[in-house]
C-alpha positions in Angstrom: -21.1 -10.6 -16.1 -19.1 -7.4 -16.7 -20.2 -5.9 -13.4 -19.1 -9.1 -11.6 -15.7 -9.1 -13.2 -15.3 -5.4 -12.4 -16.0 -6.2 -8.8 -13.5 -9.0 -8.8 -10.8 -6.8 -10.3 -11.6 -4.0 -7.9 -11.2 -6.4 -5.0 -7.7 -7.4 -6.2 -6.7 -3.8 -6.8 -8.0 -2.7 -3.4 -6.1 -5.5 -1.7 -2.9 -5.0 -3.6 -2.8 -1.4 -4.8 0.9 -1.4 -5.5 0.4 -4.3 -8.0 -2.2 -2.6 -10.2 -0.2 -3.0 -13.4 0.4 -6.7 -12.9 -3.2 -7.2 -11.9 -4.5 -5.6 -15.0 -2.1 -7.6 -17.2 -3.0 -10.9 -15.5 -6.8 -10.2 -15.7 -6.5 -9.9 -19.4 -4.6 -13.2 -20.0 -4.9 -15.6 -17.1 -8.1 -17.4 -16.3 -6.6 -18.9 -13.1 -5.9 -15.4 -11.9 -9.5 -14.3 -12.7 -10.7 -17.3 -10.7 -8.6 -16.2 -7.7 -10.1 -12.8 -7.9 -13.5 -14.3 -7.9 -12.5 -16.4 -4.8 -11.2 -13.2 -3.1 -14.6 -11.6 -3.5 -16.4 -14.7 -2.1 -14.0 -14.7 0.9 -14.6 -11.0 1.5 -18.4 -11.5 1.3 -18.2 -14.4 3.7 -16.2 -12.3 6.2 -18.7 -9.5 5.9 -21.6 -11.9 6.6 -19.8 -13.3 9.7 -18.8 -9.9 11.0 -15.2 -10.9 10.4 -13.8 -7.4 10.5 -13.0 -7.8 14.2 -11.3 -11.2 13.8 -9.2 -10.3 10.7 -5.5 -9.8 11.2 -4.5 -6.2 11.1 -3.5 -4.8 7.7 0.3 -4.9 8.3 0.2 -8.6 9.3 -1.9 -9.5 6.3 0.4 -7.7 3.9 3.5 -9.3 5.4 1.9 -12.7 5.1 1.4 -12.3 1.4 4.9 -11.0 0.6 
């Protein structure tokens, strides 16, 4: 369980490195946020299985979309 949670937190931190403080705070107190981190890992795993790296938007476009 702890390893899975670590992977989920790492995924969020990798995706949003400038938001590390907020991520760490939310992980401690927001179950919905932890669920979203779990979903992020599932989405990344699905993309990896599908070879989605070629079809993903470039990093700049993805960041702009989330801001």
